[in-house]
C-alpha positions in Angstrom: 0.0 0.0 0.0 2.8 2.4 0.9 4.5 1.7 -2.5 1.2 2.4 -4.3 0.7 5.7 -2.4 4.3 6.7 -3.0 3.9 6.0 -6.7 0.7 8.0 -6.8 2.4 10.9 -5.1 5.2 10.9 -7.7 2.7 10.8 -10.5 0.8 13.7 -8.9 4.0 15.7 -8.5 5.0 15.1 -12.1 1.6 16.1 -13.3 1.7 19.3 -11.1 5.2 20.2 -12.4 4.0 19.6 -16.0 1.0 21.8 -15.5 3.1 24.6 -14.1 5.6 24.3 -17.0 2.7 24.5 -19.5 1.2 27.4 -17.7 4.6 29.2 -17.6 5.1 28.6 -21.3 1.6 29.8 -22.1 2.1 32.8 -19.9 5.4 33.5 -21.6 3.8 33.3 -25.0 1.0 35.6 -23.8 3.5 38.1 -22.4 5.4 38.1 -25.7 2.1 38.7 -27.6 1.1 41.4 -25.2 4.5 43.2 -25.6 4.2 43.0 -29.4 0.6 44.3 -29.4 1.5 47.1 -27.0 4.5 48.1 -29.1 2.4 48.2 -32.3 -0.4 50.2 -30.6 2.0 52.7 -29.1 4.3 52.9 -32.2 5.9 56.4 -32.5 9.2 58.0 -33.4 9.9 58.8 -29.7 13.2 57.2 -28.7 16.9 57.1 -29.3 18.2 56.3 -32.8 21.4 55.6 -34.6 22.2 55.7 -38.3 24.4 57.0 -41.1 23.7 60.1 -43.2 25.3 60.4 -46.6 25.0 63.1 -49.3 22.3 63.4 -51.9 22.5 62.1 -54.6 23.6 58.8 -53.1 27.3 58.1 -53.5 28.9 55.0 -55.0 28.1 51.9 -53.0 24.5 53.0 -52.2 22.8 51.3 -55.0 19.2 51.5 -53.7 16.9 52.9 -56.3 14.6 53.9 -53.4 17.4 56.2 -52.0 18.0 57.7 -55.4 14.3 58.5 -55.9 14.0 59.8 -52.4 16.9 62.2 -52.9 15.4 63.4 -56.2 12.1 64.1 -54.5 13.8 66.0 -51.7 16.3 68.2 -53.6 16.3 67.4 -57.3 19.9 67.5 -58.6 21.0 68.0 -55.0 24.1 70.2 -55.1 26.5 70.8 -52.2 29.4 73.0 -51.2 32.7 71.2 -52.0 35.0 70.7 -49.0 32.4 71.7 -46.4 30.7 68.4 -45.6 32.2 64.9 -44.8 31.4 61.9 -47.0 29.2 60.5 -44.2 27.8 61.5 -40.8 27.1 58.8 -38.3 24.5 60.3 -35.9 22.5 59.6 -32.8 19.3 61.7 -32.7 16.9 61.3 -29.7 13.3 62.4 -29.9 11.7 63.0 -26.5 8.0 62.9 -25.6 7.9 66.6 -24.9 9.0 67.2 -28.5 12.6 68.1 -27.5 15.2 66.6 -29.8 18.8 66.0 -29.0 21.4 65.0 -31.5 25.1 64.0 -31.6 27.2 63.1 -34.6 30.7 61.9 -35.4 31.6 65.4 -36.6 32.1 66.3 -32.9 35.2 64.1 -32.9 37.0 66.2 -35.5 36.0 69.8 -35.9 34.3 70.2 -32.5 30.7 71.2 -31.9 28.3 70.8 -29.1 25.4 68.5 -28.8 22.5 69.8 -30.9 19.3 70.9 -29.2 15.9 71.6 -30.8 12.3 70.7 -31.2 10.4 68.2 -33.4 6.8 68.2 -34.6 4.4 66.4 -36.9 4.9 67.8 -40.4 1.7 68.7 -42.3 0.9 71.2 -45.1 4.5 72.6 -45.2 5.5 71.7 -48.8 7.9 68.9 -47.7 8.0 65.7 -49.8 5.5 63.0 -48.9 6.3 59.4 -48.6 3.2 57.1 -49.0 2.3 55.0 -46.0 4.3 57.1 -43.5 3.9 59.9 -41.1 6.3 62.8 -41.7 8.0 64.5 -38.8 10.3 67.5 -38.9 12.7 69.2 -36.5 15.3 71.8 -36.4 18.1 71.8 -33.9 21.4 73.7 -33.6 24.8 73.4 -32.2 27.7 75.8 -31.4 31.0 75.0 -33.2 34.3 76.0 -34.7 35.6 76.3 -38.2 38.8 74.4 -37.8 40.0 71.7 -35.4 42.7 73.9 -34.1 40.4 76.9 -33.3 39.8 76.0 -29.6 37.1 78.7 -29.5 33.5 79.4 -30.6 33.2 80.5 -34.2 29.9 79.4 -35.7 26.5 78.0 -35.3 24.9 75.3 -37.5 21.2 74.6 -37.6 20.0 71.6 -39.6 16.6 70.9 -40.9 15.8 67.3 -40.0 12.9 65.5 -41.7 12.1 61.8 -41.0 9.4 59.4 -42.2 7.8 57.0 -39.7 6.2 53.8 -40.8 4.0 52.1 -38.1 4.5 48.8 -39.9 8.3 49.2 -39.7 8.6 51.2 -36.4 12.2 50.6 -35.7 13.7 52.1 -38.9 13.2 55.5 -40.5 14.5 57.1 -43.6 14.9 60.9 -43.8 17.0 63.8 -44.8 19.0 66.6 -43.2 20.0 70.0 -44.5 22.5 71.9 -42.4 22.3 75.7 -42.4 25.5 77.6 -41.6 25.3 80.7 -39.5 28.6 82.2 -40.2 28.7 82.0 -44.0 29.4 85.7 -44.5 32.9 86.6 -43.3 31.8 90.2 -42.8 29.3 89.2 -40.2 30.5 86.0 -38.4 28.5 84.5 -35.6 31.5 84.9 -33.2 34.8 86.7 -33.2 37.7 85.7 -30.9 35.3 83.2 -29.2 32.7 85.8 -28.4 29.2 86.0 -30.0 28.7 89.1 -32.1 25.6 90.9 -30.7 23.3 93.7 -31.6 23.6 96.9 -29.6 21.3 97.2 -26.6 17.8 98.3 -27.6 16.1 100.7 -25.2 12.8 99.5 -26.4 13.6 96.0 -25.2 15.5 96.3 -21.9 14.8 92.6 -21.2 17.0 91.5 -24.1 19.4 94.4 -23.9 22.5 93.3 -25.9 22.0 89.6 -25.6 20.8 89.0 -29.2 23.2 87.6 -31.7 23.9 89.7 -34.9 23.6 86.4 -36.8 20.6 84.8 -35.1 20.5 81.0 -35.5 16.9 80.9 -34.2 15.2 82.7 -37.1 13.0 80.5 -39.3 15.0 78.5 -41.8 14.4 79.3 -45.4 12.6 76.6 -47.5 14.7 74.1 -49.4 18.4 74.3 -49.6 19.8 77.4 -51.2 23.6 76.9 -51.0 26.0 79.2 -49.4 27.7 79.6 -52.7 24.4 80.9 -54.2 23.8 83.4 -51.4 21.9 81.1 -49.1 22.9 79.4 -45.8 22.6 75.7 -46.7 25.6 73.5 -47.1 23.9 70.6 -48.8 21.5 67.7 -48.3 22.1 64.3 -46.7 19.8 61.3 -46.7 19.8 58.9 -43.8 18.6 55.6 -42.5 18.4 55.4 -38.7 17.5 52.4 -36.5 15.9 52.5 -33.0 18.3 51.7 -30.1 16.5 48.9 -28.3 16.3 48.1 -24.6 18.0 44.9 -23.5 
């Protein structure tokens, strides 16, 4: 009798353990499904991203017809200012829920500039190119920088236009373009001289601002498109990029 009871106890224990294992596996599958569903329901561009930006039109090696068509839609022939932009810009933009955007790029390792700060928003009715099946977002941000690696002082400000296209069915990758505008293009009116920002004289009508407003103001609205510095504008060229979401682990 004891052997029978002992055997029944073992069988019961094995059955209980199997049930627990099945429940855990089922729960794990449910959890995974819940995570995927929640991720899809809350899909947005908010988060930290990493990717590489390269000039438009796409350089040799980038054989994607999609990229070529994208660049054409953004800037047509897509000129640039020779010698001013590197062949690629690895970058790490972060879009925050309060619509702040922060951005770092590999250019900071050579000719130094600060982290870029700005704001992002949904892009509608603003003459920017559409990309079917996506939501378009735009941002501008700016950094303080120098003209040469040996400068060791403030000399310029650069404010790029950043436009990205978010696909809810592919929420961890985005394509987009960036157009840096240079606020020190005119040597007669540089953004800074000897490391100090050039400012407007104090205005008695605005004692709050006094003489704290730059002569070359990087916060004015950016002009549409990309009129190159060499054509009297402030744009240095157009890059296209593919960025991927930095995932939690």
